[in-house]
Structures are given as C-alpha cells and as structure tokens.
C-alpha positions in Angstrom: 0.0 -0.3 0.0 1.5 3.4 -0.9 1.1 5.8 1.8 1.0 9.9 0.5 4.5 10.7 2.2 3.5 15.0 3.9 6.2 14.5 6.6 7.3 18.7 5.0 3.8 19.6 4.2 2.9 22.7 6.2 0.9 22.7 9.4 -2.6 23.5 7.9 -2.1 21.2 5.1 -1.4 18.0 7.7 -4.4 19.6 9.4 -6.7 18.9 5.9 -5.8 15.7 6.2 -6.3 14.9 9.7 -9.3 16.5 9.6 -10.2 14.3 7.0 -9.7 11.6 8.8 -11.6 12.5 12.0 -14.9 13.3 9.8 -14.6 9.3 9.3 -13.3 8.2 12.0 -16.5 10.2 13.8 -18.6 7.7 11.0 -17.4 4.8 12.8 -14.7 3.8 10.5 -11.8 2.5 11.4 -7.7 4.3 12.3 -4.9 2.9 12.6 -1.8 4.6 13.3 1.6 2.4 13.2 5.7 3.6 13.1 6.8 3.4 10.0 10.4 1.6 9.1 11.7 5.0 9.1 10.9 5.2 12.5 10.3 8.0 15.0 8.7 10.6 14.6 6.9 8.7 10.9 3.9 7.0 11.3 1.0 5.8 9.1 -2.3 6.7 9.4 -4.8 4.8 7.5 -9.0 5.0 7.2 -10.7 3.7 4.0 -9.1 5.4 1.2 -7.1 7.4 2.8 -3.1 6.7 3.5 -0.8 9.0 5.0 3.0 9.0 6.1 3.5 12.0 9.0 5.1 12.7 11.6 3.3 12.1 15.3 4.2 15.2 16.3 2.1 17.6 14.7 -0.9 15.0 14.5 -0.5 15.1 18.2 -0.1 18.5 18.3 -3.6 18.6 16.2 -5.5 16.1 18.5 -5.1 18.7 21.9 -5.6 21.2 19.3 -8.6 19.6 18.1 -9.7 18.4 22.1 -9.1 22.0 23.6 -12.4 22.5 20.7 -14.2 19.8 21.5 -14.0 21.0 25.4 -15.3 24.8 25.0 -18.3 24.1 23.0 
C-alpha cells in the first residue's frame, strides 16, 4: 500500500488530512496508526481510502488542539 508522504507539508495541509480522517472516524470507520519503518517520529495513518505518512508530533499537536475545541463547545 502506498502512503501519501505529507511529512514535509505545512501544518495547515497536514491538518486538512487529519480532519478528513477524523470525519471518517466519527462515522465509525476504523483508523490505524503505526510506526513507520523510518522510525520516530514517522507514522502511517490509514482510514478507508486515505493512507498517509506523517509525523506523530504534528498529529499529537492537532489532536490536542481538537480536544480543546471540543471542550469549549
């Protein structure tokens, strides 16, 4: 399976991909996050037809921001 490499993309672009995956997750679609063979901080994220290679640091940063937004709602 080929993963779209977004490791060097700006945070805004990464967040768009994370939001797409999150929307699918909210619909009950399974999401898998695995360490990539490159090692830390590279991870692969798979959900439905979305397959990305990203870094866990930006993913964690996005998730923290997302949780804060949800708490305010």
